[in-house]
N, C-alpha and C positions, 0 to 999 in steps of 0.2 A: 504494500500500500504506500502511496505517496503521502506527504505531509497533509495535503488538503483533504485526504480521505478520512483522517482521524478527527474526532470531535470530543470535547470534554464530556465525561460521563459514559462514554462508550465502554462496553464491557465484553470480555472474551473469556471463555473457559477452555482450559487445556485438556488434553487426554491425561490419563493417570500413569504413574510409574511406581512399581513396587520395589523397595530396597531390600535386598537380602543381607544376611550377616556377612557373607563374602564380599558384597559390594561395599559395605561400610568399612570392613577391615582393609580391603584393597585401597580404597580412597585414603583412609587415615594413614596407612603405612607410608604413603607417598607425600601427603599434604598436611596432615594434622596428627602426628604420631603421639597422641596422649593416651593414657591408660584407659580412659572411659570409652575409647573407640577401638581399642586393640586387645586389652587383657581382660578376658571374660571373668576370670576368678576375682581379680581386683575390682572390676566394674560391678560384679554381683554384690560386693560389700559396700559399694558407694551409694550415693544419693539416689541414683536412677535405677538401682536393682538390675543392672545388666548393661550390656554394650549399647551405646547410642551412636547415631550418625553425627559426624562433625557438623556444626552449624554452617561451615563453609561448603560442605557437600549439599546440605539442604538448600542453600542459596544457589549453588551451581545447578542442582536439579530443577529448581523453580525457573531459573533463567533458560535452561535447556528446553523445558516443556513449553515456555512462552515462544522461544525462537522457532521451535518445531511446528507451531501453528501456521507459520509462513506469512504472517501479517506484515512483517518488516520486509520480507523478500530481499531482492537485490537493491532496494532503494535505500537501505540503511548504510550510512557512511562509517559511523563509529559511536561507541558508547562515550558519554561525556561525564556522567556522574552516577553515584549510588549514594542514597541518603536514607537516614532513619531506618537502618537495618535492625531488625528485632528477631531474635530467636526465642520464640514464645513457649513452645513445648518441645520436649525431646522427641526425636524420631528413632523408633526402635526397628530392629530387623523384622521384616514382614510388613511394615507399614506401607500403605499405598497412598501416594501423594498426587494431588492435582492442584493447579493454580488458577485463581481468578485474577484477571488483569483488568484494571480500570484506568482509562486515560484521565489524568488529573490536571495536566497543564500542556499548553501549546504555545510556543514562541517562534514567530517568524524571524529568520535570520537573512543576512545578505547572501548573494551568490546562489539563489534558487534552492535554499535549504531552510529547515526549521528544526526546532527542538521539540521532541515529544517526550513527556514524562508520564510514566505509568506506575501505578501502585500494584505490586505483586503480593497477593495474599495466598499462602499455600496451606492446604488442609490435608489432614490424614483421612483414612476411611471412616473414622468416627465423626467426621465433620468438625473436628477440633482444629483451630488455627495453630499451625506450628511455626510459621515464618511470615514476616511482612517486611517489605522494603520498597523504596522508590528507585526507579531506574530512568535515566534520561539518555536519549540517543539523538544524534544528528542524522537527519533524513532528508532525502531530496523532495522538492516540491512537485 
């Protein structure tokens, strides 16, 4: 979609993605090697009673699901900002996530471009919000 096709309040729903324990451990091993993501014995004794996904993984999954809707297409030029990132509930192995995306701000720029800001709100299969964050991209008009 081009800049002019977005409007404030516009909403999109992504498909779902289920995270396995292997997915969580593989991601954490490379990008967030903390015990609550990797060490099942230690994680079982902690606050969350088991391994949880990294917040960074939850953010990445949320973004992936949004991009895979194809709404940015080849019109997107680059991401410019991420704000108000909130990891609200832990994501456990077996959780199935989907994201609701709402257009919250549009700003025209020079050179046939504009900034589109969306609010990503990610839910688990119990309809609990697990993540929320704003993303702004530069996109062609």
